[in-house]
N, C-alpha and C positions, 0 to 999 in steps of 0.2 A: 504494500500500500504506500506508494511513493507520494501521491498528491493529497495533501490535507492541509488546510489553511491553519497556520500556527495560531492565529487570533481566536480560533475556535477552542483552543485548549485553555478555557477560562474558569474551570471548576477544580476544586481540590479534593483528592481522595487520600485516605490514610490506609496503608497496608500494614497489617499486623497479625497477631495470633491471640488466641484466648489463653490466659494463664489462670491457674487456680490459686486463690489466696484465701487465707483464714481471716474471717471477720473478727477483729479483736473484741468486739462487744458481745457477740453471740457464740463465738468459738466454732461456728459453722463455716465450711468451705464454700466459696462462691467463685464463679468464673467471671473474669473481667477482661475486656478488650485491651490489649497492650500494643499500641502502635509502634512499628519499627521505622517506617519512613513514609513520607507523603509525596505525591506527584500531581502535576497538573494534568487534567484530562478534558476531553471533549466528548459529547454524545455522538453515538454512531447510529444512524438510522438503519434498521433491519430491512432487508428485502423480503418480499413475499416468500421466496424460497427458504430463507433463513428462519422466518417465523414458522413455516410449516415443518421444517426439520426439527426445530426445538419443541414444537407441539407434539410431533410424532415421537419424540424421545421423552415425553411426559415432563418437559421443562416448560412450565407456564409462566412463572414469575421471574423473568430474566431481563437483563439489561446488557447492552453492549456499549463499551467505551473505547476511546482511542487515546493512547499515550505515546510519547516519544519512546523509541526502543530503549529498554532497560533490562539488563541481564539479571537484576535482582528479583524481578517479578516472576513468581512461579505459582503453580497450582496449590501450594500449601498455605497461601495467605487468605485471610479474611479481609475484606475491604469495607471501610466505613465511609459512606457518602452521606453528608448531613448527619442524620441520626439513624439511617438505615444500614443494615449489615448484609453483605453479600459474600458468597464463596466464589473463588475463581474457578470457573468450569472449564474454560478453554482459552488458549492464547494463540492467536494467529500472528506469529512473530516474523519480522522482517529485519535482518541485521545489517542492512546496508548503511551507507552514510546518509544522515538526515532521514532516517526511516521511522515508521510508526508501527505500533502493535495494536491489534484489535483484540480486546479482552471480553469474553462472555462471562457475565456475572449472574449467579442464581441467588435469589433471596435466601438468607441464612436464618435458620431457626435453631436455637440452642438445644 
């Protein structure tokens, strides 16, 4: 994906993981989102074919975003956009100079 307007990368996403911490007040363990890094992203409009493919794979609550190519991004991350959490489902990576990656995100439920 070589052609994408850099001005469209105008939103911020945090990439991180869930860590288990002990609540000092209750002694109960709880999972909290621990951000590792953040990146600028832009929305990616899904084609009809992409929508049908995701629906056929039983992925209904998904979103696609575009970022500058970054080797840190992998399928092990949870992504926080605003207050919503997503799991990285797929990365269409392009490792050329000034390249972009299209990342498919699926709504994350704890």
